C-alpha positions as CSV (number, residue, x, y, z in Angstrom):
1,M,0.0,0.0,0.0
2,T,2.8,2.5,-0.9
3,T,1.8,3.5,-4.4
4,K,3.5,6.7,-5.2
5,G,1.2,9.7,-5.6
6,K,-1.8,8.1,-4.0
7,T,-3.2,8.9,-0.7
8,F,-4.0,6.2,1.8
9,L,-7.7,6.6,1.1
10,D,-7.0,6.3,-2.7
11,Q,-5.3,3.0,-2.1
12,L,-8.1,1.7,0.0
13,L,-10.7,2.7,-2.5
14,E,-9.2,0.7,-5.4
15,P,-10.5,-2.9,-5.1
16,S,-7.6,-5.3,-5.0
17,D,-6.4,-8.2,-2.8
18,E,-4.1,-5.8,-1.0
19,S,-6.7,-3.2,-0.3
20,R,-9.2,-5.9,0.8
21,A,-6.7,-7.2,3.3
22,A,-5.9,-3.7,4.4
23,L,-9.6,-3.0,5.0
24,R,-10.0,-6.1,7.1
25,T,-6.9,-5.2,9.1
26,Q,-8.2,-1.6,9.7
27,V,-11.6,-2.9,11.0
28,K,-9.8,-5.4,13.4
29,L,-7.4,-2.7,14.6
30,A,-10.3,-0.3,15.2
31,R,-12.2,-3.0,17.2
32,Q,-9.1,-3.6,19.3
33,R,-8.6,0.1,20.0
34,M,-12.3,0.7,20.8
35,R,-13.1,-2.5,22.7
36,N,-13.6,-0.6,26.0
37,R,-15.0,2.7,24.6
38,A,-18.5,3.9,24.4
39,D,-18.3,4.4,20.6
40,R,-17.4,0.7,20.0
41,L,-20.8,0.2,18.3
42,L,-19.3,2.0,15.3
43,V,-17.2,-1.1,14.5
44,R,-19.8,-3.8,15.1
45,S,-20.7,-5.8,12.1
46,T,-24.4,-4.7,12.2
47,S,-23.4,-1.0,12.1
48,I,-20.8,-1.4,9.3
49,A,-23.1,-3.6,7.2
50,E,-25.9,-1.1,7.4
51,A,-23.6,1.8,6.5
52,I,-22.2,0.1,3.4
53,K,-25.5,-1.4,2.3
54,V,-24.9,-5.1,2.5
55,D,-26.3,-7.7,4.8
56,E,-24.4,-8.6,8.0
57,G,-23.7,-12.1,6.7
58,A,-22.0,-10.8,3.6
59,F,-19.8,-8.4,5.7
60,N,-18.8,-11.2,8.1
61,N,-17.9,-13.4,5.2
62,F,-15.7,-10.6,3.8
63,M,-14.0,-10.2,7.2
64,Q,-13.2,-13.9,7.3
65,G,-11.8,-13.8,3.7
66,R,-14.6,-16.0,2.3
67,Q,-16.0,-13.5,-0.2
68,R,-15.4,-10.1,-1.7
69,L,-17.6,-7.1,-1.3
70,P,-19.3,-5.5,-4.3
71,E,-17.1,-2.6,-5.6
72,S,-19.6,0.0,-4.3
73,A,-19.7,-1.6,-0.8
74,H,-15.9,-1.9,-0.8
75,Q,-15.6,1.9,-1.5
76,K,-18.3,2.7,1.1
77,L,-16.4,0.7,3.7
78,A,-13.2,2.7,2.9
79,H,-15.0,6.0,3.2
80,Y,-16.8,4.9,6.4
81,L,-13.5,4.0,8.1
82,V,-11.9,7.3,7.1
83,D,-15.0,9.5,7.7
84,K,-15.5,8.0,11.2
85,K,-11.7,8.5,11.9
86,L,-11.3,4.7,12.4
87,V,-8.5,4.2,9.9
88,T,-4.8,4.4,10.8
89,A,-2.3,5.3,8.0
90,W,1.2,4.1,8.5
91,D,2.5,7.5,9.5
92,D,-0.3,8.0,12.0
93,G,0.5,4.6,13.5
94,Q,3.9,5.9,14.6
95,E,2.3,8.1,17.1
96,E,-0.3,5.5,18.2
97,A,2.5,3.0,18.7
98,R,4.0,5.3,21.4
99,N,0.9,5.0,23.5
100,P,1.2,3.0,26.8
101,G,0.1,-0.5,26.2
102,A,0.4,-0.3,22.4
103,L,2.7,-3.3,22.2
104,F,0.5,-5.4,24.5
105,Y,-2.6,-4.8,22.4
106,A,-0.8,-5.2,19.2
107,L,0.4,-8.6,20.3
108,A,-3.1,-9.5,21.4
109,H,-4.4,-8.6,18.0
110,F,-1.6,-10.2,16.1
111,L,-2.0,-13.5,18.0
112,D,-5.8,-13.3,17.9
113,V,-6.0,-13.6,21.7
114,S,-9.6,-13.5,23.1
115,G,-10.7,-11.1,25.8
116,Q,-11.5,-14.0,28.1
117,T,-7.9,-15.3,27.8
118,L,-6.6,-11.9,28.7
119,D,-9.0,-11.7,31.6
120,N,-7.8,-15.1,32.9
121,L,-4.2,-14.1,32.4
122,S,-4.7,-10.9,34.5
123,K,-5.9,-13.0,37.4
124,E,-3.5,-15.9,37.3
125,A,-0.1,-14.4,36.4
126,P,0.6,-11.1,38.3
127,G,3.0,-11.5,41.2
128,L,6.7,-11.8,42.1
129,Y,8.8,-14.7,40.9
130,T,12.3,-16.1,41.4
131,M,13.9,-16.9,38.1
132,W,16.7,-19.2,37.2
133,R,18.6,-19.9,34.0
134,S,22.1,-20.7,32.9
135,S,24.4,-17.7,32.8
136,T,25.7,-16.2,29.6
137,H,28.1,-13.9,31.6
138,L,29.8,-16.8,33.5
139,P,29.5,-20.1,31.5
140,G,28.8,-23.1,33.8
141,K,27.1,-20.9,36.4
142,Y,23.5,-20.0,36.9
143,V,21.5,-16.7,37.2
144,K,19.1,-16.2,40.1
145,G,17.0,-13.3,39.0
146,M,13.5,-12.0,39.7
147,L,10.4,-11.4,37.6
148,R,7.6,-9.0,38.5
149,I,4.3,-9.4,36.5
150,E,1.8,-6.6,36.9
151,H,-1.7,-5.9,35.7
152,D,-2.8,-2.3,35.3
153,E,-6.5,-2.0,36.3
154,V,-7.0,1.1,34.1
155,S,-5.2,0.2,30.8
156,K,-5.7,-3.6,31.4
157,V,-2.1,-4.1,30.2
158,I,0.0,-6.9,31.7
159,S,3.6,-5.8,32.0
160,T,6.8,-7.6,33.0
161,R,10.0,-6.5,34.7
162,E,13.0,-8.9,34.9
163,V,16.0,-8.0,37.1
164,Q,19.3,-9.9,37.4
165,R,22.5,-8.9,39.2
166,Y,26.1,-10.0,39.6
167,S,28.4,-8.4,42.1
168,G,31.6,-9.1,40.2
169,G,34.7,-11.0,41.1
170,D,37.2,-13.5,39.6
171,G,38.3,-10.9,37.1
172,T,34.8,-10.0,35.9
173,V,32.9,-6.8,36.2
174,A,29.7,-6.2,38.2
175,I,26.5,-6.2,36.2
176,S,22.9,-5.3,36.7
177,E,20.3,-5.8,34.0
178,T,16.6,-4.9,33.8
179,F,14.3,-6.1,31.1
180,E,10.8,-4.6,30.7
181,G,8.0,-5.7,28.4
182,N,4.7,-7.4,28.2
183,M,3.2,-10.9,28.7
184,I,0.5,-12.4,26.5
185,K,-1.1,-15.8,26.5
186,K,-1.9,-17.9,23.5
187,A,-3.4,-21.4,24.0
188,R,-1.4,-22.9,26.8
189,H,1.7,-20.8,26.1
190,Y,2.7,-17.7,28.1
191,I,4.9,-15.4,26.0
192,M,7.0,-12.4,27.2
193,F,8.4,-9.8,24.8
194,S,10.9,-7.5,26.6
195,R,13.9,-5.3,26.0
196,Q,16.7,-4.1,28.2
197,T,16.1,-0.7,29.7
198,Q,18.6,2.1,28.9
199,R,19.7,0.3,25.8
200,S,18.4,0.1,22.2
201,G,19.3,-3.5,21.5
202,P,17.1,-6.3,20.1
203,P,14.3,-7.8,22.2
204,R,14.3,-10.9,24.4
205,I,11.5,-13.5,23.9
206,T,10.5,-16.0,26.6
207,V,8.0,-18.8,26.0
208,L,6.7,-20.7,29.0
209,D,4.6,-23.8,28.4
210,N,4.9,-25.9,31.5
211,V,2.8,-24.1,34.1
212,L,1.5,-25.2,37.5
213,F,-1.4,-23.6,39.4
214,E,-2.5,-23.3,43.0
215,D,-5.8,-21.6,44.0
216,G,-6.1,-20.1,40.6
217,K,-2.6,-18.5,40.6
218,I,0.5,-19.6,38.7
219,V,3.1,-20.9,41.1
220,V,5.6,-22.4,38.7
221,M,6.6,-21.7,35.1
222,Q,9.1,-23.4,32.9
223,G,10.1,-22.9,29.3
224,M,12.8,-21.2,27.3
225,T,14.2,-17.7,26.7
226,A,16.0,-16.4,23.7
227,G,18.0,-13.2,23.2
228,F,21.3,-11.6,22.4
229,Y,24.4,-11.4,24.5
230,G,27.0,-8.7,23.7
231,E,27.0,-7.3,20.1
232,N,26.1,-10.3,18.1
233,A,26.0,-13.5,20.2
234,L,22.6,-15.2,20.0
235,F,21.5,-17.5,22.9
236,C,18.6,-19.7,23.8
237,A,18.3,-21.3,27.3
238,P,15.8,-23.1,29.6
239,I,14.2,-20.9,32.2
240,Y,12.4,-21.8,35.4
241,L,10.4,-19.6,37.7
242,E,8.7,-20.0,41.1
243,R,6.2,-17.6,42.7
244,V,7.5,-16.1,46.0
245,T,5.7,-14.3,48.8
246,V,8.7,-12.3,50.1
247,D,9.1,-8.5,49.8
248,E,10.6,-7.4,46.4
249,D,13.6,-5.7,48.1
250,E,14.4,-8.9,50.0
251,L,14.4,-10.9,46.8
252,K,16.5,-8.3,45.1
253,N,19.2,-8.6,47.8
254,G,19.5,-12.3,47.1
255,L,20.1,-12.1,43.3
256,Y,23.3,-13.6,42.1
257,I,25.2,-15.6,39.5
258,D,26.6,-18.7,41.0
259,S,27.0,-22.5,40.7
260,D,25.2,-23.1,44.0
261,I,21.5,-23.5,43.2
262,P,19.1,-26.2,44.3
263,E,19.7,-29.5,42.5
264,S,16.0,-29.7,41.7
265,V,16.3,-26.5,39.8
266,K,19.4,-27.7,37.9
267,L,17.5,-30.6,36.7
268,K,14.8,-28.4,35.2
269,L,17.5,-26.4,33.3
270,E,18.8,-29.4,31.4
271,V,18.4,-29.5,27.6
272,R,18.5,-32.3,25.0
273,V,20.1,-31.8,21.6
274,S,19.0,-34.1,18.8
275,H,19.8,-33.7,15.1
276,G,20.6,-30.0,15.4
277,I,17.4,-29.3,17.4
278,V,17.5,-28.1,21.1
279,W,14.6,-29.6,23.1
280,F,13.4,-28.0,26.3
């Protein structure tokens, strides 16, 4: 949708596979943005179908990619989205992407996560966790870090903050790293996208698929984390987390990188390599 000399509306008005896909995306994005707003009725199928003069079934089939809209309805839909200020051009999206919670809702939309799933996640995940994984800084040793998961009651965003520390020694420098991001859930997988604060490097992705519950709360999570170490070293490692009830400052004081961790935790950080594939 970058045809030179044409406005964003011009590109949407011209029926094509690309513009049809763009219209579907714009409707979905508008629904995501307006899900908790009073004017969300504007993006319901009944409202849009009435505005573009087609029956609701035909519009739903269009949204699911099962059929095309008549050319007149296609153009009415483009005008409807623009006139109601529901459409987001690429340049406009830059500002919207800076809004708090933009990444969280973009991930929810991209992964097609239901509202019920997000509601469940907001109840079962928030809390403080001890986190263990193998160290990239000191090979052969283990990181004991912490993870804080929070749910904002106003924005509904679920955010994460991971902290790990090493006091230095044995010819190595002291380090302290903080990663902030968001958690989303898809099927039985809990996925965290985060980046290191005060740096502009690439993201870290953590996928947790072995989860235990107690009284409706997550108490244990196990999976893998992937990211970058240094300028260009890519790593992927098992990760294990346990919910704790201590004060956050108390947990922070106990963060370290060492070889002395519980044997039960070490067993959970083992991996198996088979035919060039790492299994967690």
